[in-house]
ZAMARGU-4260 file (C-alpha; in steps of 0.2 Angstrom, whole numbers, plus 5000, padded with zeros to 4 digits):
<rodrens>
0) 5001/5000/5000 | 5007/5018/4995 | 5008/5034/5005 | 4994/5041/4993 | 4983/5025/4998
5) 4985/5030/5017 | 4983/5048/5016 | 4968/5046/5003 | 4956/5043/5018 | 4961/5059/5026
10) 4960/5070/5011 | 4945/5063/5006 | 4928/5077/5008 | 4919/5076/5023 | 4906/5089/5019
15) 4903/5104/5009 | 4905/5121/5015 | 4902/5138/5005 | 4902/5127/4989 | 4918/5120/4993
20) 4923/5103/4998 | 4931/5101/5016 | 4941/5086/5019 | 4942/5075/5034 | 4958/5080/5039
25) 4952/5098/5039 | 4938/5093/5051 | 4950/5083/5063 | 4963/5099/5063 | 4950/5110/5067
30) 4944/5101/5084 | 4962/5096/5088 | 4966/5113/5085 | 4954/5121/5095 | 4957/5109/5110
35) 4975/5111/5110 | 4976/5130/5110 | 4962/5129/5125 | 4975/5118/5134 | 4988/5131/5131
40) 4976/5143/5139 | 4976/5133/5154 | 4994/5128/5154 | 4990/5109/5153 | 5002/5098/5148
45) 4991/5087/5136 | 4991/5102/5124 | 5009/5095/5117 | 5002/5079/5113 | 4985/5084/5105
50) 4996/5097/5097 | 5007/5083/5088 | 4991/5076/5079 | 4986/5094/5074 | 5001/5097/5066
55) 5002/5083/5056 | 4983/5083/5051 | 4986/5101/5046 | 5004/5098/5036 | 4992/5088/5025
60) 4977/5100/5023 | 4989/5114/5018 | 5001/5104/5006 | 4985/5100/4999 | 4979/5116/4997
65) 4996/5123/4991 | 5002/5134/5006 | 5019/5125/5005 | 5028/5136/5017 | 5013/5132/5030
70) 5014/5113/5026 | 5034/5114/5030 | 5031/5123/5045 | 5020/5109/5054 | 5035/5098/5051
75) 5045/5111/5060 | 5031/5111/5073 | 5033/5093/5077 | 5051/5095/5084 | 5045/5112/5093
80) 5031/5102/5101 | 5043/5090/5108 | 5054/5103/5115 | 5039/5113/5121 | 5033/5097/5130
85) 5052/5094/5138 | 5052/5114/5143 | 5037/5115/5151 | 5041/5101/5163 | 5059/5104/5166
90) 5065/5121/5159 | 5063/5131/5175 | 5075/5136/5188 | 5087/5119/5193 | 5076/5109/5180
95) 5058/5112/5190 | 5043/5117/5180 | 5043/5133/5169 | 5034/5147/5173 | 5028/5163/5164
100) 5039/5176/5161 | 5040/5192/5150 | 5051/5193/5134 | 5068/5201/5136 | 5075/5216/5125
105) 5087/5203/5119 | 5074/5190/5115 | 5065/5203/5108 | 5080/5206/5095 | 5083/5190/5092
110) 5066/5184/5087 | 5064/5201/5076 | 5081/5196/5066 | 5077/5179/5063 | 5060/5183/5057
115) 5066/5195/5046 | 5079/5183/5040 | 5066/5168/5038 | 5055/5178/5029 | 5067/5183/5015
120) 5074/5165/5014 | 5057/5156/5013 | 5049/5171/4998 | 5065/5167/4989 | 5062/5147/4990
125) 5043/5148/4988 | 5044/5160/4973 | 5058/5149/4965 | 5055/5130/4969 | 5036/5131/4972
130) 5019/5135/4965 | 5014/5145/4978 | 5001/5159/4974 | 5006/5168/4991 | 5023/5166/4993
135) 5026/5183/5003 | 5009/5180/5015 | 5014/5162/5017 | 5031/5166/5022 | 5026/5182/5034
140) 5013/5170/5043 | 5026/5154/5044 | 5040/5167/5051 | 5028/5174/5063 | 5021/5157/5069
145) 5038/5150/5072 | 5043/5164/5083 | 5026/5163/5093 | 5029/5144/5095 | 5046/5147/5102
150) 5039/5160/5113 | 5026/5148/5120 | 5039/5134/5123 | 5049/5146/5135 | 5031/5153/5142
155) 5036/5170/5136 | 5019/5181/5140 | 5021/5190/5123 | 5020/5175/5113 | 5001/5177/5113
160) 5003/5195/5103 | 5013/5184/5091 | 4999/5172/5088 | 4987/5187/5087 | 4995/5196/5075
165) 4998/5178/5064 | 4979/5174/5067 | 4972/5191/5060 | 4984/5187/5043 | 4979/5168/5043
170) 4958/5170/5045 | 4956/5180/5027 | 4973/5170/5019 | 4964/5152/5023 | 4947/5159/5016
175) 4954/5167/5001 | 4961/5149/4999 | 4945/5140/5000 | 4950/5132/5016 | 4932/5140/5026
180) 4934/5128/5041 | 4953/5132/5045 | 4950/5151/5042 | 4935/5148/5056 | 4947/5139/5066
185) 4958/5152/5066 | 4943/5162/5072 | 4943/5152/5087 | 4960/5153/5091 | 4960/5173/5089
190) 4947/5173/5104 | 4958/5158/5113 | 4973/5170/5110 | 4965/5185/5119 | 4959/5173/5134
195) 4977/5165/5134 | 4984/5183/5137 | 4970/5188/5148 | 4974/5171/5158 | 4993/5172/5159
200) 4994/5190/5164 | 4982/5187/5180 | 4991/5170/5184 | 5008/5181/5184 | 5002/5196/5193
205) 4996/5182/5206 | 5014/5176/5207 | 5022/5193/5208 | 5010/5199/5223 | 5014/5180/5233
210) 5031/5171/5226 | 5028/5153/5228 | 5042/5145/5235 | 5054/5135/5223 | 5046/5143/5207
215) 5062/5154/5205 | 5063/5174/5200 | 5051/5182/5190 | 5057/5192/5176 | 5049/5207/5171
220) 5048/5210/5151 | 5059/5223/5146 | 5052/5227/5129 | 5037/5220/5120 | 5018/5226/5115
225) 5011/5222/5132 | 5019/5216/5148 | 5009/5204/5159 | 5007/5188/5169 | 5006/5170/5170
230) 5008/5154/5181 | 5018/5139/5181 | 5013/5122/5173 | 5004/5109/5183 | 5008/5091/5184
235) 5000/5080/5168 | 4981/5079/5170 | 4980/5093/5181 | 4972/5111/5177 | 4972/5130/5182
</rodrens>
């Protein structure tokens, strides 16, 4: 049995939305994506394994829709999901749980420079080697999403602002590519990002008011679109 035979059931239409066929992979991507972000808002460790399933499904959806940079991004996300899972468990002080903090000035410079470089490289790759019809927007959203994912792995509060920016571009982009259900999913993501930003701010504010023993020092953001707060990771299966 070939790889195409294995993937064909996932890419088969589940229903039609706005006159356009919506694949089973896109439906499953919608469900797992919404659950993943909701769990991130709650700082629940199960967001990482469910997120792994989500990125595999979205890789199929984007490749089938001609969004090659976004499809490739999902492959990188697999690595970042594993990295984030490890960091949330052991990335804190003395290999303790990781807690939310603000993004430092150095980190903003690093993320900004990396984002600009990644965007330029991906635009060149997409225009030279693929048939992408939206090379600029595909590259920009990919670079922003990578920066946001890194921030999420390190529990940087401002990673929510990067996700919000990416979502505001993704929503019309996916609708233009006839991925209506995925576009709707990113509307859900946008609402969840707002909720996540507020929840992490409240948690961080509570920790700053009453520091918990063993959580390590709290670093205030040196720069960024907004400063605000969050809590540490709970053991697997426990929510905030």
